[in-house]
C-alpha positions as CSV (number, residue, x, y, z in Angstrom):
1,X,356.0,115.7,212.1
2,X,358.7,115.3,214.7
3,X,358.3,113.3,217.9
4,X,360.4,111.7,220.7
5,X,361.5,108.1,220.9
6,X,363.1,106.6,224.0
7,X,365.1,103.4,223.8
8,X,366.2,101.6,227.0
9,X,369.0,99.1,226.6
10,X,369.4,95.8,228.4
11,X,372.2,97.4,230.5
12,X,369.7,100.2,231.5
13,X,371.4,102.9,229.5
14,X,368.9,105.2,227.7
15,X,368.8,106.9,224.3
16,X,366.3,109.8,223.9
17,X,365.8,111.1,220.4
18,X,363.7,114.3,220.8
19,X,363.4,115.1,217.0
20,X,362.6,111.8,215.5
21,X,361.0,111.8,212.0
22,X,360.3,108.0,211.9
23,X,361.2,104.8,213.6
24,X,360.9,101.3,212.1
25,X,361.8,97.7,212.9
26,X,363.4,95.8,210.0
27,X,361.4,93.0,208.3
28,X,363.6,90.3,209.9
29,X,363.0,91.9,213.4
30,X,366.8,92.3,213.8
31,X,367.3,96.1,214.0
32,X,365.4,99.2,215.0
33,X,366.1,102.3,212.9
34,X,365.4,105.7,214.3
35,X,365.7,108.7,211.9
36,X,366.1,112.3,212.9
37,X,366.9,115.4,210.9
38,X,370.6,115.1,211.9
39,X,371.2,111.4,212.6
40,X,370.2,107.8,211.9
41,X,370.4,105.3,214.7
42,X,370.5,101.6,213.9
43,X,370.2,99.5,217.0
44,X,370.2,95.7,217.2
45,X,367.0,94.5,218.8
46,X,368.9,92.1,221.1
47,X,370.3,95.2,222.9
48,X,366.9,96.7,223.5
49,X,365.0,96.2,226.8
50,X,362.1,98.4,225.6
51,X,361.2,101.5,223.6
52,X,358.6,104.2,223.9
53,X,357.4,107.0,221.7
54,X,355.2,110.0,221.7
55,X,351.6,108.9,221.3
56,X,350.8,111.7,218.8
57,X,352.4,109.4,216.2
58,X,349.4,107.1,216.4
59,X,346.7,109.8,216.4
60,X,344.2,109.5,213.6
61,X,342.9,112.4,211.6
62,X,339.2,112.9,211.5
63,X,337.6,113.5,208.2
64,X,334.6,115.8,207.9
């Protein structure tokens, strides 16, 4: 499933990845990794003001 991820940096610049496949925060909480079909973004958490993503990522599947 592809979804969008928006990252706003502390200097108010924005990164919008419209075709993200996954995004994760490292175990040590140092970096955010956003993977798309074409690119991988690795962003230090100290540079991030906030991030947002498409809510469909968290949707649960109903079992019959």
